[in-house]
C-alpha positions as CSV (number, residue, x, y, z in Angstrom):
1,M,0.0,0.0,0.0
2,T,1.6,3.2,-1.1
3,A,1.0,6.6,0.8
4,A,-0.3,9.4,-1.3
5,K,1.7,12.6,-1.2
6,R,0.0,15.8,-0.2
7,V,0.4,18.3,-2.9
8,P,0.4,21.9,-1.6
9,P,-2.1,24.1,-3.3
10,T,-0.8,26.3,-5.9
11,R,-1.0,30.1,-5.4
12,S,-1.7,32.3,-8.3
13,H,0.1,35.7,-8.4
14,I,-1.7,38.5,-9.9
15,P,0.7,41.1,-11.4
16,I,0.1,44.7,-10.3
17,S,0.4,47.1,-13.2
18,M,1.9,50.6,-13.0
19,S,-1.4,52.2,-13.8
20,T,-2.9,50.5,-10.6
21,I,0.0,51.8,-8.5
22,R,-0.4,55.4,-10.0
23,L,-4.2,55.2,-9.3
24,A,-3.6,54.2,-5.7
25,L,-1.1,57.0,-5.1
26,L,-3.5,59.5,-6.7
27,L,-6.4,58.5,-4.5
28,T,-4.1,58.6,-1.4
29,T,-2.8,62.0,-2.3
30,S,-6.3,63.3,-3.0
31,F,-7.5,62.0,0.3
32,L,-4.7,63.6,2.3
33,F,-5.1,66.9,0.4
34,G,-8.8,67.0,1.1
35,L,-8.2,66.2,4.8
36,A,-5.7,69.0,5.0
37,V,-8.1,71.5,3.3
38,C,-11.0,70.5,5.6
39,S,-8.8,70.8,8.7
40,A,-7.6,74.2,7.6
41,F,-11.2,75.4,6.9
42,F,-12.4,74.0,10.3
43,L,-9.6,75.8,12.2
44,W,-10.2,79.0,10.3
45,H,-13.9,78.8,11.0
46,T,-13.4,78.0,14.7
47,H,-10.9,80.9,14.9
48,Q,-13.3,83.4,13.4
49,N,-16.3,82.3,15.4
50,D,-14.8,81.5,18.8
51,P,-15.4,84.5,21.2
52,V,-12.4,83.6,23.2
53,L,-10.0,83.6,20.3
54,S,-11.3,86.3,18.0
55,T,-14.6,88.0,18.6
56,S,-12.9,90.6,20.8
57,H,-12.6,94.0,19.1
58,L,-9.0,93.7,20.0
59,P,-6.8,92.4,17.2
60,H,-4.6,89.4,17.6
61,Y,-1.5,91.6,18.3
62,H,2.0,90.4,18.1
63,G,4.2,93.0,19.8
64,N,7.2,93.3,22.0
65,A,6.8,93.7,26.0
66,P,6.1,93.4,32.4
67,L,2.9,93.8,35.3
68,I,1.1,97.2,35.3
69,L,-1.8,99.2,36.8
70,S,-1.9,102.5,35.1
71,P,-4.6,105.1,34.8
72,N,-5.0,107.2,31.6
73,T,-6.9,110.3,31.0
74,K,-6.9,113.0,28.2
75,K,-5.8,115.6,30.8
76,S,-2.9,113.8,32.4
77,H,-0.2,111.3,31.7
78,S,-0.3,107.6,32.5
79,R,1.1,106.4,35.8
80,V,2.4,102.8,36.2
81,I,2.5,100.4,39.1
82,Q,4.7,97.3,38.8
83,L,3.4,94.2,40.6
84,K,5.8,91.3,40.0
85,G,6.2,87.8,41.3
86,D,3.9,85.3,43.1
87,G,1.1,86.4,45.3
88,S,-2.6,87.1,45.6
89,G,-4.7,90.0,46.6
90,T,-8.0,90.4,48.5
91,T,-11.1,88.8,47.1
92,S,-13.7,91.5,47.3
93,S,-16.2,92.3,44.6
94,S,-17.5,95.7,45.6
95,S,-19.3,98.0,43.2
96,S,-18.4,101.7,43.0
97,S,-19.4,104.6,40.8
98,I,-15.8,105.2,40.1
99,L,-15.8,102.0,38.1
100,D,-18.9,102.7,36.0
101,G,-18.0,102.9,32.4
102,L,-14.3,102.6,33.0
103,R,-12.5,101.3,29.9
104,V,-9.9,98.7,31.1
105,L,-7.3,96.9,29.1
106,V,-5.8,93.9,31.0
107,T,-2.8,91.8,29.9
108,I,-1.9,88.6,31.8
109,A,1.4,86.7,31.4
110,S,0.7,82.9,31.8
111,F,3.6,80.8,30.5
112,D,1.9,77.4,30.7
113,F,-0.7,75.5,32.6
114,M,1.3,75.2,35.9
115,Q,-0.8,77.8,37.6
116,L,-4.1,77.3,35.8
117,S,-6.1,77.2,39.0
118,H,-4.7,80.6,40.0
119,L,-5.3,82.0,36.6
120,E,-9.0,81.1,36.9
121,E,-9.2,83.2,40.1
122,V,-7.4,86.0,38.4
123,L,-9.9,86.0,35.6
124,D,-12.8,85.9,38.2
125,G,-11.5,89.1,39.6
126,F,-11.7,90.9,36.2
127,Q,-15.1,89.3,35.6
128,D,-16.2,91.0,38.9
129,L,-14.8,94.3,37.5
130,C,-17.2,94.0,34.6
131,Y,-20.1,93.4,37.0
132,A,-19.0,96.5,38.8
133,G,-19.8,98.4,35.6
134,S,-16.4,98.5,33.7
135,N,-15.7,97.5,30.1
136,V,-12.9,95.0,30.4
137,D,-10.7,93.6,27.6
138,I,-8.4,90.8,28.6
139,V,-5.3,89.6,26.6
140,I,-3.5,86.5,27.9
141,Y,0.0,85.9,26.6
142,T,0.9,82.2,26.8
143,T,3.3,79.8,25.2
144,V,1.0,76.7,25.1
145,M,-1.9,75.9,22.8
146,Y,-5.2,75.9,24.8
147,P,-7.3,72.8,24.1
148,V,-10.7,73.2,22.8
149,A,-12.2,71.9,26.0
150,L,-10.5,74.6,28.0
151,I,-11.6,77.3,25.6
152,D,-15.1,76.1,25.8
153,M,-14.9,76.3,29.6
154,F,-13.7,79.9,29.4
155,N,-16.5,80.7,27.0
156,D,-19.1,79.4,29.5
157,R,-17.5,81.0,32.6
158,M,-16.3,84.3,31.3
159,R,-19.6,85.9,30.7
160,C,-20.7,89.3,32.1
161,N,-24.5,89.7,32.3
162,N,-24.3,93.3,33.5
163,P,-27.1,95.0,31.5
164,S,-25.3,98.4,31.6
165,P,-24.4,99.5,28.1
166,T,-21.0,100.7,29.4
167,A,-20.1,97.3,30.8
168,G,-18.5,94.4,28.9
169,L,-16.0,91.6,28.9
170,T,-13.8,90.1,26.2
171,M,-10.8,87.8,26.3
172,T,-8.1,87.1,23.7
173,L,-5.4,84.4,23.7
174,M,-2.0,85.4,22.3
175,L,0.3,82.5,21.6
176,K,4.1,83.1,21.8
177,P,6.9,80.7,21.2
178,S,8.3,79.0,24.3
179,R,11.8,80.2,23.6
180,V,10.8,83.8,24.8
181,R,11.0,82.4,28.3
182,L,11.1,85.3,30.8
183,H,10.6,87.8,28.0
184,L,6.9,86.8,28.0
185,V,6.4,89.7,30.4
186,D,7.5,92.2,27.8
187,F,4.9,91.8,25.1
188,H,2.2,94.0,26.6
189,R,4.2,97.2,26.4
190,E,3.8,97.9,22.7
191,L,0.1,96.9,22.9
192,F,-0.4,99.5,25.7
193,Y,1.3,102.2,23.6
194,D,-0.8,101.4,20.5
195,R,-4.0,101.5,22.6
196,I,-3.1,104.5,24.8
197,G,-6.0,106.6,23.6
198,E,-8.7,103.9,23.8
199,Y,-8.7,103.0,27.5
200,D,-8.9,104.7,30.9
201,L,-6.8,102.1,32.8
202,F,-4.1,99.7,31.8
203,I,-3.4,96.6,33.9
204,Y,-0.6,94.1,33.5
205,T,-0.5,91.2,35.9
206,E,0.6,87.6,36.1
207,D,-1.4,84.4,36.4
208,D,-1.1,84.2,40.2
209,I,-1.9,87.8,41.3
210,R,-5.6,88.5,41.7
211,I,-6.8,92.1,41.3
212,S,-10.3,92.8,42.6
213,P,-12.7,95.7,41.8
214,K,-11.9,96.9,45.3
215,T,-8.2,97.1,44.5
216,V,-8.9,99.0,41.2
217,A,-11.3,101.5,42.9
218,A,-8.9,102.1,45.7
219,Y,-6.1,102.8,43.3
220,L,-8.1,105.3,41.3
221,H,-9.5,106.9,44.4
222,E,-6.0,107.4,45.8
223,T,-4.6,108.6,42.5
224,H,-7.3,111.3,42.4
225,R,-6.4,112.3,45.9
226,V,-2.8,112.8,44.9
227,E,-4.0,115.0,42.0
228,S,-6.1,117.1,44.3
229,I,-3.2,117.6,46.7
230,V,-0.3,118.5,44.4
231,G,-2.3,119.4,41.3
232,P,-2.7,117.7,37.9
233,E,0.7,118.8,36.6
234,R,2.8,117.6,39.5
235,A,0.7,114.5,40.0
236,T,2.6,112.9,37.1
237,D,5.7,112.8,39.3
238,F,3.9,110.5,41.8
239,N,2.6,106.9,41.6
240,V,0.2,105.2,44.0
241,G,1.7,101.9,45.3
242,I,-0.1,98.6,46.1
243,V,1.0,96.3,48.9
244,R,1.0,92.7,47.6
245,Y,0.9,89.9,50.1
246,E,0.7,86.1,50.4
247,Y,-1.3,84.3,53.0
248,D,-1.3,80.7,54.5
249,F,2.2,80.1,53.4
250,P,3.0,78.6,55.8
251,E,-0.2,78.6,57.9
252,N,-1.0,81.8,59.9
253,V,2.0,83.6,58.3
254,V,1.6,86.6,56.1
255,M,4.4,87.4,53.7
256,T,4.9,90.8,52.0
257,D,7.4,91.9,49.4
258,K,9.7,93.0,52.3
259,S,9.6,89.6,54.1
260,R,9.2,87.1,51.3
261,H,13.0,86.5,50.9
262,A,13.7,86.5,54.7
């Protein structure tokens, strides 16, 4: 009895012509090109219609520029307060007639997301300023791309329902390359110079220093007191200062600019 050999099945090879390869490459290229066009259109449409990114009347400004609180009037020169470093202010949301109709330009240096929770408190302070009657435009300088979910959150949270026609709130994100490092605190200066005639108050701050309506009202009140004492002309030689402090670091210890390095 002889054993039958198992013959392996034969495989047929279908040759691929050059025309088939060219067609596959053409279809792949067309698909990738269409995907790129659709993505570009989607990003452009989002950029044009997202209130956080572009519905502010402020342009997406790319300038060259630190932390400032500075009043501006047509009858006097601007005065500047520098508030640098880590810290936080009081958290009051008082309303005052001195804030009604005040046009405020705010710039915030926020390098990345390391202090996002503090940035949210800083933005809450300026939202309170809008509810106090001011028209507030916020520009955030950052080196990281904000995800869509975070932008949507800001769109929901950063609303000002003050019915006053002189009150308002807008926010613009300004993306800078990470290589600027500490020079991120310099970009606001040229923006302030270009907008000097459009606002009554200019504020530069960082993402961990909260400025409340009470702080702004006190600053304006004391600035007017200086003008009433020395006169409008000599008042430009003086500047009202703000005491910045940190609390609960460590517990029950208050640190000021004089004691923070002790």
